[in-house]
C-alpha positions as a Markdown table, in Angstrom:
| # | Residue | x | y | z |
|---|---|---|---|---|
| 1 | Met | 149.1 | 207.9 | 160.9 |
| 2 | Ile | 147.4 | 206.5 | 158.1 |
| 3 | Cys | 147.0 | 203.2 | 157.2 |
| 4 | Lys | 144.3 | 202.9 | 154.1 |
| 5 | Gln | 143.1 | 205.4 | 152.1 |
| 6 | Ile | 140.3 | 205.6 | 149.8 |
| 7 | Gln | 137.8 | 208.8 | 147.9 |
| 8 | Ile | 135.0 | 208.5 | 146.9 |
| 9 | Thr | 132.6 | 211.3 | 145.2 |
| 10 | Thr | 128.6 | 211.7 | 145.8 |
| 11 | Glu | 126.2 | 213.0 | 143.3 |
| 12 | Ser | 123.5 | 214.3 | 145.3 |
| 13 | Leu | 122.4 | 214.4 | 149.5 |
| 14 | Glu | 120.7 | 210.5 | 148.5 |
| 15 | Glu | 124.2 | 209.1 | 147.3 |
| 16 | Thr | 125.9 | 210.6 | 150.8 |
| 17 | Gln | 123.1 | 208.3 | 152.7 |
| 18 | Leu | 122.9 | 205.2 | 150.2 |
| 19 | Leu | 127.5 | 205.5 | 150.8 |
| 20 | Gly | 126.2 | 205.8 | 154.6 |
| 21 | Gln | 124.0 | 202.9 | 154.4 |
| 22 | Lys | 125.8 | 201.0 | 153.0 |
| 23 | Ile | 129.1 | 201.4 | 155.7 |
| 24 | Gly | 126.0 | 201.4 | 158.3 |
| 25 | Ala | 125.5 | 197.2 | 156.5 |
| 26 | Leu | 129.1 | 197.0 | 157.3 |
| 27 | Ile | 130.0 | 197.6 | 160.5 |
| 28 | Ser | 130.2 | 196.2 | 164.0 |
| 29 | Ala | 129.6 | 197.1 | 167.5 |
| 30 | Gly | 132.4 | 199.0 | 168.8 |
| 31 | Thr | 133.0 | 201.3 | 165.2 |
| 32 | Val | 133.6 | 204.9 | 166.0 |
| 33 | Ile | 133.3 | 206.7 | 162.3 |
| 34 | Cys | 135.3 | 210.8 | 162.7 |
| 35 | Leu | 133.5 | 212.7 | 160.2 |
| 36 | Thr | 135.4 | 215.9 | 159.2 |
| 37 | Gly | 134.0 | 218.2 | 157.1 |
| 38 | Asp | 132.8 | 222.2 | 156.8 |
| 39 | Leu | 129.4 | 222.8 | 157.4 |
| 40 | Gly | 127.5 | 221.9 | 155.0 |
| 41 | Ser | 128.8 | 219.1 | 153.8 |
| 42 | Gly | 127.0 | 216.4 | 154.0 |
| 43 | Lys | 127.9 | 215.3 | 157.3 |
| 44 | Thr | 124.9 | 214.7 | 159.3 |
| 45 | Ser | 122.9 | 212.8 | 155.2 |
| 46 | Phe | 125.5 | 210.7 | 156.1 |
| 47 | Val | 124.5 | 210.0 | 159.1 |
| 48 | Gln | 121.0 | 209.5 | 158.4 |
| 49 | Gly | 122.8 | 207.0 | 156.2 |
| 50 | Leu | 124.0 | 205.6 | 158.9 |
| 51 | Ala | 121.6 | 204.8 | 160.5 |
| 52 | Met | 120.0 | 203.3 | 157.5 |
| 53 | Gly | 122.3 | 201.2 | 157.5 |
| 54 | Leu | 122.3 | 200.1 | 161.3 |
| 55 | Gly | 118.6 | 199.5 | 161.0 |
| 56 | Val | 117.9 | 202.7 | 163.0 |
| 57 | Pro | 113.3 | 202.3 | 162.9 |
| 58 | Asp | 112.3 | 205.2 | 160.2 |
| 59 | Asp | 110.1 | 206.6 | 162.4 |
| 60 | Tyr | 114.1 | 208.4 | 164.2 |
| 61 | Tyr | 114.7 | 211.3 | 162.5 |
| 62 | Ile | 118.0 | 211.7 | 162.8 |
| 63 | Thr | 119.3 | 215.7 | 162.9 |
| 64 | Ser | 122.7 | 216.8 | 164.4 |
| 65 | Pro | 122.6 | 217.1 | 168.0 |
| 66 | Thr | 124.4 | 221.1 | 167.8 |
| 67 | Tyr | 122.8 | 221.7 | 170.9 |
| 68 | Val | 121.6 | 218.4 | 172.7 |
| 69 | Leu | 126.0 | 217.6 | 171.7 |
| 70 | Ile | 124.5 | 213.8 | 171.7 |
| 71 | Asn | 121.9 | 211.6 | 170.1 |
| 72 | Glu | 121.0 | 208.1 | 171.0 |
| 73 | Tyr | 119.0 | 206.0 | 168.1 |
| 74 | Pro | 118.3 | 202.6 | 168.6 |
| 75 | Gly | 119.0 | 199.7 | 165.6 |
| 76 | Arg | 121.2 | 196.3 | 165.5 |
| 77 | Tyr | 123.5 | 198.2 | 167.3 |
| 78 | Pro | 123.3 | 201.8 | 169.5 |
| 79 | Leu | 123.7 | 204.3 | 167.2 |
| 80 | Phe | 125.9 | 207.2 | 169.4 |
| 81 | His | 125.3 | 211.2 | 166.9 |
| 82 | Val | 127.5 | 213.2 | 168.9 |
| 83 | Asp | 128.1 | 216.9 | 167.7 |
| 84 | Leu | 131.4 | 218.8 | 168.6 |
| 85 | Tyr | 130.6 | 221.5 | 167.2 |
| 86 | Arg | 129.9 | 224.2 | 169.7 |
| 87 | Ile | 132.4 | 222.0 | 171.9 |
| 88 | Glu | 135.5 | 224.7 | 173.6 |
| 89 | Asp | 136.6 | 222.6 | 176.1 |
| 90 | Pro | 138.0 | 219.2 | 175.5 |
| 91 | Val | 137.6 | 218.8 | 179.6 |
| 92 | Asp | 133.6 | 219.2 | 178.2 |
| 93 | Phe | 134.0 | 215.5 | 176.4 |
| 94 | Glu | 134.1 | 214.4 | 180.2 |
| 95 | Asp | 130.9 | 216.1 | 180.8 |
| 96 | Ile | 129.0 | 215.2 | 177.9 |
| 97 | Gly | 130.1 | 211.1 | 178.8 |
| 98 | Leu | 132.0 | 210.6 | 175.1 |
| 99 | Tyr | 134.8 | 208.3 | 176.4 |
| 100 | Glu | 131.6 | 206.2 | 177.7 |
| 101 | Ile | 129.9 | 205.9 | 175.0 |
| 102 | Leu | 133.3 | 205.7 | 172.8 |
| 103 | His | 133.3 | 202.2 | 174.6 |
| 104 | Gly | 131.0 | 200.1 | 174.9 |
| 105 | Lys | 128.7 | 198.4 | 172.3 |
| 106 | Gly | 127.2 | 201.1 | 170.5 |
| 107 | Val | 128.8 | 202.5 | 167.2 |
| 108 | Val | 129.9 | 206.3 | 167.5 |
| 109 | Ala | 129.8 | 208.8 | 164.8 |
| 110 | Val | 131.5 | 212.0 | 165.1 |
| 111 | Glu | 130.6 | 215.3 | 163.6 |
| 112 | Trp | 133.9 | 218.3 | 164.3 |
| 113 | Ala | 136.1 | 215.4 | 165.8 |
| 114 | Asp | 138.8 | 217.4 | 164.7 |
| 115 | Lys | 138.1 | 219.4 | 167.5 |
| 116 | Leu | 139.8 | 216.0 | 168.7 |
| 117 | Ser | 143.1 | 216.0 | 169.8 |
| 118 | Lys | 145.3 | 213.8 | 168.5 |
| 119 | Asp | 146.4 | 212.8 | 172.1 |
| 120 | Phe | 143.4 | 212.1 | 172.6 |
| 121 | Leu | 142.3 | 210.0 | 169.8 |
| 122 | Ser | 145.3 | 207.8 | 170.8 |
| 123 | Glu | 144.9 | 208.0 | 174.2 |
| 124 | Tyr | 141.0 | 207.1 | 173.4 |
| 125 | Leu | 140.5 | 205.6 | 170.8 |
| 126 | Ala | 142.9 | 202.6 | 169.7 |
| 127 | Glu | 141.3 | 202.2 | 165.9 |
| 128 | Tyr | 138.7 | 204.4 | 164.1 |
| 129 | Leu | 137.3 | 205.2 | 161.0 |
| 130 | Ser | 138.0 | 208.9 | 159.4 |
| 131 | Ile | 135.7 | 210.7 | 156.8 |
| 132 | His | 136.1 | 213.9 | 155.6 |
| 133 | Phe | 134.4 | 215.5 | 153.5 |
| 134 | Glu | 135.0 | 217.8 | 150.9 |
| 135 | Ile | 132.5 | 220.4 | 148.9 |
| 136 | Leu | 132.4 | 220.5 | 145.0 |
| 137 | Asn | 129.8 | 221.9 | 143.9 |
| 138 | Asp | 126.2 | 221.9 | 145.4 |
| 139 | Glu | 125.9 | 218.4 | 144.9 |
| 140 | Ser | 128.9 | 216.4 | 144.5 |
| 141 | Arg | 130.8 | 215.2 | 147.7 |
| 142 | Lys | 134.8 | 214.2 | 147.7 |
| 143 | Leu | 134.7 | 211.5 | 150.8 |
| 144 | Thr | 138.7 | 210.8 | 151.8 |
| 145 | Ile | 138.1 | 207.5 | 154.0 |
| 146 | Ser | 140.8 | 206.4 | 156.1 |
| 147 | Ala | 142.3 | 203.9 | 158.1 |
| 148 | Asn | 144.4 | 204.5 | 161.5 |
| 149 | Val | 145.4 | 201.2 | 161.9 |
| 150 | Pro | 145.9 | 197.5 | 159.7 |
| 151 | Glu | 142.9 | 196.3 | 161.6 |
| 152 | Val | 139.9 | 199.0 | 160.5 |
| 153 | Ser | 142.0 | 198.5 | 157.2 |
| 154 | Ala | 139.6 | 195.8 | 156.4 |
| 155 | Leu | 137.1 | 198.0 | 156.5 |
| 156 | Ile | 137.6 | 200.2 | 153.7 |
| 157 | Glu | 138.9 | 197.0 | 151.7 |
| 158 | Arg | 134.9 | 196.3 | 151.8 |
| 159 | Ile | 133.4 | 199.6 | 152.3 |
| 160 | Ala | 135.5 | 200.3 | 148.5 |
| 161 | Lys | 133.8 | 196.6 | 147.3 |
| 162 | Ala | 129.8 | 197.6 | 148.6 |
| 163 | Trp | 130.7 | 201.0 | 146.7 |
| 164 | Ala | 132.1 | 199.9 | 143.1 |
C-alpha cells in the first residue's frame, strides 16, 4: 500500500548522490530504505550519498556488497548496506542476518529489495521508504519515492522540501 509518493529526476551521478546525502541528513535510526531498479540505475550511487548524509567518514568507500551481502559503516547512525542481487532463497535472509539489522538502531538500505516478498515486508517491516530507480538516459534517472504508511509520509514531505 502506498500512502504518499513523489518523483524526482536527477540529471547526473552527482545529483543522485546529492539526493542520497539530503535524505541521509533527514532520516533517523531505524529507517529502512528499499531500493529497486535495473542494474546501473543508480542504487549504489544513491547509497554513497546516503552515507555522506549520515556522516560516514570519507575513508570508507561505499561499494555494492554483491558478494558479501551486507556492509556496515559507522556514522551518525550505523549504515547497513544490503545487496540481495545474489540471494535466491528467502531462507538465506536469516543466514545473512537480515532480520536482526532490520530491527536495529541503524539505517538499512536494501538494494534489490524487490526480492523481498510482500509477506516478508508486511511481517518484518512495519514501515519503510521505497525508492525505485528508472534509467531515462546515460545520465538521468527518475526516482519514485514512496511511503508505505502515514508515519513515513512526513519523511517524504521533508525530502520534497529539501530537494526543492
